[in-house]
N, C-alpha and C positions, 0 to 999 in steps of 0.2 A: 513391428511387423518383418515378417520374412523378409531377409536382403535379397534373396534368390527371386522373388516376386516382384520386387523393385527393378531389379536387373532385366527380368521378363517385361515387364512392363516398358520401361526404356528402350529395349531393344525391338518391341514390338512397334513403338511408336515411332523411332528414329530410323532404323534399319528395314525395317518391314512395312511402313508407312500406314500402320493400322490407324483407323478411326477411334475416337476415345469411346464411342458406342461399344465397336468391337472390343477394346479392352475389358469394358466393364461385363460385357458377356462373356468374356473368357476367365477373367482373373477376380471379377466382382469388386473391383476398384474404381470407387467415382470419378467423375473426370476432372474436378478441382484437385483431388490428390495425385493424379497422373499428371496433371499440367504441371504441379510442383515438381515433381521428380525429374521431369523432363525439364523443367528450367533450370534445376540444379546441375543436370549433367551437361546442358548446353551453355552454362556458365562456366564450366570447367571443374566442377567435381563430380567425382564418380558418384555411381548410384549407390555405392556401399560405403561412403564415407559421409560423415555427418558434419566432421569440422567445424563445432559448434562455436568454436573461438572466431574463426573467419567471418562466421554468416553474424555474429554479434558485434564484431568490431567493424563490420560494413554497416550495418544499421544505425551504431551510434554514431558514425562519422556524419552521416547525410541527414538523418532525421530526428535524433534525440537533442533535445535543448536541457540547458541548465536550468533547473527550477529558480524562478527570482526569488529573493529573499522577502521575507513580509514584510508588509509596511509599517515602519517603527519610526514613528516622530513624535515630537513634542507638542505641547497643545499650541504653544506659540508659531510653531514651524507650520502647523496645519493651517491656521489663521493667514499665515503668510502666504502659503501656496494657494489657498482658496481667493485670496486678493487678487492674484495674477490672474484668475479666470474672470473676474470683474468685467462687464463690458466696457468698450473705450468711449470716452464722452465724445459723440460725434455733433451736438447740437449746434455748434457755429456752422460746420459743413451742412447740415440739413438746412439751415436758416437762409444760408446764402442762396441754394438752389431752389427754394421756394418763390411763387410768385404770387403775390396777394391780390386775393381779389377785392375790386373795389365799388364794383357797381353791381344792381339786381336789375333784372326785367322781368316783368310777369306778362304771360301770354295767354289770354283766354279766347276761345274760339266756339262759334255755333251757338251762341245765344238763342237765336230765333225768337226775338222777343213776339210776344202773341202765343207762344209755344215754350217758355222758358220755364225753368225751375228755380223758384224764388229761395229754396234752399241754397242750390249751388251758386246762384248770384250772391247770396250774403256770405259766404265763405270765402267767395274771390274778393268782395269788397273787404271783408275784416282782415284778410291776408296782405292786401294793400296797405292798408290803413296801419295794421303791425311792422310791416316789412318797410314801407317807406320807399319803393324802387325809384331808379332815376327815368324808367322807361315802362310805358304800359302800352300791350300791344292787342286790340281788340280783332282777332285774325278772322274777321268776315264771318258772314251771316248774322250779322246782328239782329236785323230785321227779317223774319220769316217771309213775309209777303205774300202769305199764304191765299188771301183774296184774290191775286191776279196771277196764280199758278194754275196748270193744266192737270193737276193732280185733283182727284176726284174728292169731294167735299161733303161733309153732313150738313144736309140741308136744313137740319132742325138746329144747328148752330148758326149764329151771326159772325161771319168773317170780316173784320175792318182794317184798313191800313191805318184808319186815325187811331182806334186803339192799341195797335202795335207800336206806332208813333208816341204815344203817350207812355206806355210802358218802357219805351227806349229812353225816352227824354228824362222819366223818373230814374232811372239807372244812370243815365249821364249827370243828374245833379248828384247824385248818392258819389259817385265815381270821383267827381270835381273836388266835392269836399273832403276826400281821403288822399286826394291824388298828391298834395302838396304841389311842389315844382316839376313832378314828373311830367315827361313829355307823352302825349297820349296820340296815338296811331289806330286808324282802322284800314284794314286790307280790303281791295276790292274781292268781290265773290260771286258765286252762282247765284245767291239770294239776294244780297245787299250790294249796294256801292252803284258806281257808275261806271262798271266793267262793261264790255261789249256782250258779255255771256251773262250779267247780272239780271233777274228778273225785270226790274224797273226799265232799264234799257230795250231789253227785248219787247216789253210789253208796248212802250211807245212807239218803237219802231213799226209793229204790227198796226198800229192806228194811224200814225202821223204821215206815213207815206211821204211824200214830196215835202210836206212839212218841216220833216226832219232835216233837212239841208240847211235849213234858215237858223243861224246860230242866235237869233232873239229868242225863237221857241225852245231851242234843246238847252240852252243855257238858264232860262226860265224855268223849264221842266226837269233841270238837274237832278239826281239824287240828292246831293247835297243842298241845293234850295229847298227842296219840297220835303226831306225828312229830317234836315239838319240844322237848318235855319241858322240862329245864332250860334250852336254849337259847333259850324264848321269852323269857326274862328280859334277853338279850341281842340277839336279832334283833325288831325290832318290825314286827308285819304290819300292811301298809297298802294301801288302794286305790290310791294313788298318791303319789309324792314331789315336792315343788317345788324345783327348782334354780334359784334368783332366780326368771325369769319362765319355765323350761323345766319343762313336766310329765312326769314319768317314770312312765308305767304300763305294763302289759304290753299291752294293745290287743286289739283284736278283729278288725281290717280286713286281709283277706289279697287281694292281687291278684299278678298274673301276674308284674310284674319289680321289683325294687329300686329304692325311690324311689316306686313307684307307690301303695303301702300307705301310707306315712308322711303322703303328701299327701292321702290320704280321711281318716286320723286328724286331721289340720290342718283341713280343712274342716268334718270331723264336728263338732270342739271348738272351732273358731275360736282356736286359741291353739298356739305353739310346743309341740311335743309329741316325745318321745323314746320309741318302744316296743319290743317285742321281738314274739314271736309267729309273725313271718314266718320266721325263721330266715335272713335277709337281711341283707345290708348295702347301705344306700342313704341318700339324703337327696332332699329337695324343700323348696321355699319359695314363698311366697307373700306379695305387695305388697298391704296394705290401705289404698287412697289416702285421704289427708285428706278428710274432708267434713263441713260445718258445724263443729260443737264437737269433731268427733271428729280426733284427729292421726294422721297418718300411721303406718302400722306394719309393719314384716317381721316373717312368721310361718315359723318352719324346722320342719320335720319329720325325723326321722332314725329309720332302723330299726339296730339294733342288732347283728344277727348273731345267732350262737348259739355255744355252747361244749359242744355234744354232739358226739358222733360223726356222720361224714356218710354212715353206712351204717347207718341207723337199722332195727329189725325189721319197721316197719310201711310201708316204701316202697323204693324202688329208683330210683338217679339222680335224688335229689333235686336242687333248683336252690337250694342252701343255700350260706351263707359264715359261717365261722368267725370271730368277733372280738367286742370290746368297745367300750365307749367312755369317753374321759375328757373330762369337764367342767370347764372352768376357771369360777371364778365371781368377778365381780368383786364390789367393795366396795360398790356403789352398790344392791345388791339386786335388779337386773335384767337387767344385762348378761351373757352366758355367752359360751364358747368351744366348740366342740367337735373333739375328735380321735377319727375314728373308726378303731381299731387292727386291722387286717386280720391274720389269722392263717393262713397257708399252709405246709402241709405241716410242722405243728409249729415253726413259726419266725414272730415277729412283730416289725416295725422298729417301735419306739415312738416317734415324734418328740419327744414331750414329755420322756421322758427321754435322748433322743439315744443309744439303745443299740437294738442288735438282741437279743432275748431268745429263746432256744431251750426248747422244752418237753421 
């Protein structure tokens, strides 16, 4: 290109302070080209000198690299090189960090005998028979006690506490036969048990009146005596069970979706909790950060599902899920793991057993 135009462009930009748009309109030189000429001028090169040698020398020193030689190795050298990339054996280190799980607990809730699902109960029993856990928790609402509830009932159907008790006792016979030496607990709840919130205790309170203050009366008519009989020697009734650092209790919180209720229980008690009551399967967790002398803690919540029929007499189209939980217990007395076993249409895939169980 004519050196006179280059000089004119540089002069217009440097001395006359023209914009690049004005330069383009006057000389037809694109902005990028004009910027290049101006830059050369400002870096010490006159607009009419190309000085190609200096430019290329500058680029070579700063940006160009020598091309690497092609990789030429013998076969033995290649294999030796690849062997250096093999993973380091850290088996011993990993084994030293592992904490062996030594025990299992099986937790089932909300059987509601009288409204139970035989398929779910069979899966629960077969899992216990195969797994041989050290602890079994019947996490509340074992009997429904629908006959004495305030919910509306179908008058065409006979609701009987005796029938419920027979169904529960049959289950206990089957459970004891497969439980081996496992410790069996039943937690108090809003349907079963001797809790002040239980149906039986509330039913008696409304009818006994002042007689309820007499221990001879209340002990004789206790839930354990009336509905457990000799089985109360084999099943211990408690408010909650501690499985290492996991609290197992029936629970009272009910929220719209699975996982929300157990987070409410975690926040309520500030502890890892597994509960029933909602008839849903869900989980949630909460991190409590370290502060001052307090160490960081992870809190976990689990909703245990139910083992009753999904077509209860006192509702329709319930948002319930059938299932139960397997808790693995570390020998440090703190750590635990949880498998939430989901039962769908009378079938459950139990990962702990590596098996599918049909009810």
